[in-house]
N, C-alpha and C positions, 0 to 999 in steps of 0.2 A: 306574757305576750311574745317575748323574744323566742321562747322555746317553740311556740306555734309557727312563727315565721321560719325558723330553722327547719322545722318538720316539713313544711310545704316546699321550701327551697330544696331540701334533700329528696323529697318525693318527685318533684319536677325534674330534677337532675337525673334521678334513677330511670324515670320514664323516657326521657329524651335520649339517654345514652344508647338504648336499644332500638331507637326509632329511626329508620332510614326514610328520608323524604326525597331529597335530590342532592346529587353531588356532581362535580365535574370530574372527568376522567380522561385518560389518554388511550387511544387505540393501540393495542399491541398487535392484533391480527384482524384482518377483514375477510369475511367469507361472502363474496358477491353472489354465489349461487343460491344462498338462502337468506341473504341480507342479515347476517349476524356478525357480531364482533366479540373479540376477547378484549377486555378493558381493565386498565389499572386505575382505580379511583384515586383521586388526590385527597389528602396528602398520601403519597405512595408509601412512606415509612410506616404508616398506621393502617394500611389496607392490604387486602389480599386480592389477587386478580379475580375478576368475575368472567366466567367463560360462557360462550354461546348466547350472548345478550341480543335479543331481537332489536334490529335497527328500525326505528320509526322514520319513515320518509313520506313524501307526498305521493299518495297512491290512491287511485279510485278503481272502480271495476274495469274501466277502459284505458286508463293512462297512468303513467308513473314518471316521477322525476328521479333519475338515477345519477349518482355521483360516486366515483370510487374513493374509498377512504384509504389513507396511508397510515403506517405506524407513526405515532406521536400526534395525529390529528386529535383535537379536543372535542369531546362530546358531552352532552348533559345526560346524566343517569337519573331516571325517575323510578322510584320504588312504589309500585302500584298499591293502592289501598287493600286490595284483596288478591287471592290466589288467581293467577292468570292461565293456569294449565289448560283448562277446558275452553276458555274464551279464545285463546290463540289457536285452538284446534277447530274453532267455528261453532262451539256450543255456547249456550247461554246459561251456564251453571257454575257453581263453585265446587271444587274438589276437596278443599281443606279449609281450615279456619285461619290460614296465614294472613298476616297483614303487614305491609311495608317490609316484606322479606326480600333478602338479596336475590332469591331465586325468582322473584317476580319483578325483576328489573327490566326496563326498556331504555335503550339509548336513543337520544335525539341528536343528530349530528349534522354537520359540524358547526362549531361556533368559532368566532375569532376572539383571541384573547386580547386584552386591552393594550398590550405592548406592541401589537401588530397594526401597522398603518395600512388601510385599504385604499385602493385607488380605482374606484369604479369608472368605467368608460364614460358614463353619463349619469349624473346623480338625479336626473329627472325622468329616468326611464327604467323599465324592467330590464335587467341586464344579466346575461349569462356570459361569463368571460373567464379566460385563464388569468392567473395572477401575474404572469409575465407581461400582460397587455398586448399580446400578439393577435389574439383572436377574441372577438366579441359579437354577440347578437344583442341588439338594442330594440326594444319594443316600446312604442309610445303612441299617442293619439295621431301622430303624423305618419306612422308606418313602421316598417321593420327595416333595420339596417344590419347587414352582415359584413364584418370586417375580418379578413383572414388572409394569411399568405397563400393558402390554397383552399379552394372550395370544390368538393366533389359532389355532383348531383347523380342520384340513382333514379332512373325512371325518366318520365317526361317532365319538362318544365315549360312554363309559359310566361311571357312578358307582354303586358298590354294586350292580352287575348291571342297572342301569336306564339307558336311553339318555338322554343329555343333549341337549336341543334348543336351538335358537337362542332367546335371550331367555327361557329357562326353560320354554318350552313343550315338553312331552314327547311331542307328537303327531308322527308321521312318516307320509309317504305314499310308497310304493314305495321308491326309493333317495334321497329328499330329506327333510330335516328341515324341518318347517313352523314 
């Protein structure tokens, strides 16, 4: 019986050693033009850098949430069950029999590591903010609040149904605010 247990333990260990599922990694380089990253998986001493990893972000046909990644930002690396070559090109087919392969890695970023204290501007709202706490957009059921040292509006703005003009002047001519 002991030999059977040892056999299954060795078999499981052998299968798991070559199986990539998910890892944490740090960004080495970010390519904003195509939303890809070069990543060093943790632990770094036992890993090789993975290049041109697609970065998963919130994106629909009409909208996206964009955030610039910096070197040393932490991401989650997911190793997809099947070959992603054709799927990432918009096709619904598999090119190879690969599974959980490093070349089918997708990065989800960024995450906060546990040693980092976060200070959200409002814990009861949806918040977009810089970590320095100088700028924040808070959205909740009562409305939207924007806090920033400088706010630049492009285009026309309205407040309570009335147009807001540059320097408080509510006069406009054609498509320009005076």
